[in-house]
Structures are given as structure tokens and as C-alpha cells.
N, C-alpha and C positions, 0 to 999 in steps of 0.2 A: 734519580737515575738518568732521566732524559737530559738534564742539564750536564751531568758528568759525561755522558756519551757525546753530547754536542761539543763540549770542551775538548774531548779526545779527538774528535773529528777535525777541529781547528788545527790540532797538532799534526794530524795525518796529512793535511794539505801540504804542509811544509816538508814532512817526512818523505812522502811519495815524490814530491817535486824535486827535492834535493838529493834523493837517491839516484835520480836519473843521471846526474853529472858524473859521479865517480863510476857509475856503471858503464859510461862511455868508454873508459879505459879498459874495462873488462871485455866489452864487446870488440874493441879494436884488436886486442891480443888474441882472444879466443877465435875470432872469425877472420883474422888477418885482413882487415879492411883499412881503407885510408882514414886519416885523421878526421876529415869532414864527415865520413860515414859513422864514425864513433859518436859523433854529437847528434846523430839523427834521433836518438831517444829523447834528448832534451828538446830538440827542435819539434818533434812530433807532439810532445806534451804541450808546448806553447802554441803550436798551430791549432790544436784543439780548442784552446782558449779563444782564438780569433774566430773560429767557426761556430762556437757554442755560445758566445757572449750574449748576443741578442735573443736567440731562441730560449736560453736559460731564463732571461728576464721575463719573457712572455709566459713561459711555463709557470714561474713563480707567481706572476700576477693572476693567471687564470686558474691554476690548480692549488695554490697555497703552499704553506711551509711543509706540511706533512708529506704531501705527494712528492714535492720537489726533493726533500731530504731522503725519502725512500728511494726515489729514482737515482739520486746521487750515489748513495752507498751501494746500490745494486750494480750500477755501471762501474763504480770503483772496484767492487769485488771481481767483476768480469775482467776489467782491464788488468789488474794485478795478477789475476788468475792466468790470463793469456801470457803475461811476462813470465810467470812461474813455469808454465808448461813449455815455454820456449827453451828453457835450460835443458829439458829432457829431450825436446825435439831437435836441439842444437841448431836452431834456425834464427838467423839474424832478422829476417823479415818478420817472423812471428813476434819477436821481442818488440820491434818498432811499432807493429800494429797494436800490441798491448799497451805501449806507452801512449799511443794516440787515443785509445779508448779511455785509459786512465786520466788523460788530460781533460776529457769531457766531464768526468766525475769531479776533478779538482775545480773546474770552472763552476759547476753547479753548486758545489760546497761553498766556494768563495761567495757566491751570491746569497745563499740561504742561511749560513751558520750565524752570522752576526745579528741580523734581524730576529732570527729564531731564538738565539740566546737572550736577546733583550726582552723578547716577548715572554719567554719562560721565566725570566727573572722578574716579571711584572713591570718592566720599564723603569724609568727614573734612574736613581743612583745605583740601585741593585743591579738593574739590567746592564748599565754601563760598566759596573765592576766585573760582571761575568764576562763581558766582551774583553776587558783588559786582561783578565785571567786567561782567557782563550788565546789572546795575543802572546802572552808569555809562554804558553805551552807551544804555540806555533814556532816561536824562536828556538825553543828547546828541541822540538822535533827536527828542525832543520840542522841543528848542531849534531844530534844523535845519528842521523842517517849516514853520513860518511864515516863516522867513528865506528858504528856497528858493522858497516860493510868492510872496513879495514880489518876489524877483528875476525869477521867470518872468513876472509880470504887469507888470513895470516900475514897480512902486510906484503904479500908477494903477488902483485897485480899481474906480472908476466905469466904466471901459471894459473891464474884465477879463471873460473868459468861462471856463467850465469847461474848454474845450479848451486854454486857456493853461496849465493845470496838468497837461496830458497827460504831459510828461517826468517829473514827480514820480510819477505813477501807473505809468508804464512802469518806473521804477526799482523800485517796490514789487513789481510783477508779476514782474520779472526775478528778484528775490531770492526770492520765493515759489517760482518755477519751479526755480531752482537748489537751493533747500532740499529740494524734493520729490525731485529726482533723487538728491541725496547721502544723504538719510535713507533712501530706498528701498533703496539698496545698502549701507547700513551696518547691522552687527549691533548692536542696541540691547539692553542688559541690561534684564530686567524682574524685578527682585528681589521686588517686591510681588506678583507672580503665581506665584512659585515654590512648589512643594510643599515639605514638610519635608525630603524626601529630596534634592531639588535644592539646597536651601539648604545642607544638610550637605555635599554634594559640592562645592559652590562654595567653602565655607569651608575644606574640606580642601585643595582645589586652591590657594587663596590662601596657605595656610600652607606648602604644599610649595614 
């Protein structure tokens, strides 16, 4: 289950990131803002990457895979939740703030999912195969996001609102919530945090 959830989270990185671009047209029409302001959702998402890149690496090194992945899905839930609420608050600023918070989550996930998938797969060929599978789902998630949004708004972006995209955001929040529960109750190996004695014991156990 942990492997399945991590693969889904790889897809969520692309899904949430690629949802921001078509949502820019929705924001532009709903709030009657300039073109450059419509792209602020995308811009906020990637600015979060720039702000969180180094801190995320430090968190992973000091706290490990489990803590970092739990933090990532929690922040992702909050970020998408803020975007979800912005539709009902009818606030452009709230939506952009949510995109910024969601960007923190995407940065954390980008750092932790591949090494964690490799570790859960036991490393070697199986670990690499899981990473490749996650990469395939990542591409699928990026393709689905604009198609799903187009379906939800009925292809009429001029009359669309942020609340029309609520089902897509609910799906994202549900996956984040499910991921949190499963990761919380799953024992995650932390080989990069092991002492020399722990590594020796683990290798001896594997040989046995």
C-alpha cells in the first residue's frame, strides 16, 4: 500500500502543477484581472520551489523519508484546501496563496518520492522499476489535469469559476489524506540515517 500511495503521489506532483496553468484562464475571467495576474497561480507554485529547495533537502537529511513525506502531504492538503476555499470565498488572493503553499508540497514531494520509492522497492532493479512506473504516472497526471478541468467547466472557460474545479481539488485532497494515514502506519526504512552498526546489522540480516 505504501508503494502504491507513493506512486500516486508522483502522479499528484504533475497533476497539481499542471492544473495551475489552465486555472489561470479561469482566474483571469472570473476576477477580471490582467493576463499576467492570471499566471500568478503558476508563478506562485514555482516560486515556492525556489524558496523550499534547500530547506527541503535539509529536512530530508535530518528527519528522514517518513517525516518529510508526511510533512509534504500535510502541506499539500492545506495548499489545495486553501485553493478549494478560494472558490467559495471568491478571492483571487486566497487562491494564489493556496498555490504558493501547494508549491511547497510539490517541492518536498519531488525530493522525497523517488528515493523513498527506491527504498520501499528494496533498491536495485526493482527500486528503479518503481521509479519508472512513478514517472509514467507523473506524465499521465499532467495530461489528465487540463482534460479534467475542461470537462468540469464544460469547455466554457469564459463562464467558469474556481468552484467549478472543486471536484479536482477534492480528489487531490483525498489522495493526500489517504497517503498521510498509510505512510503514518507504515515502517519506512531510513538507510541514509543508519549508523555504521545498524547498516552492518541490516546487511547481515539480508544475507541471512
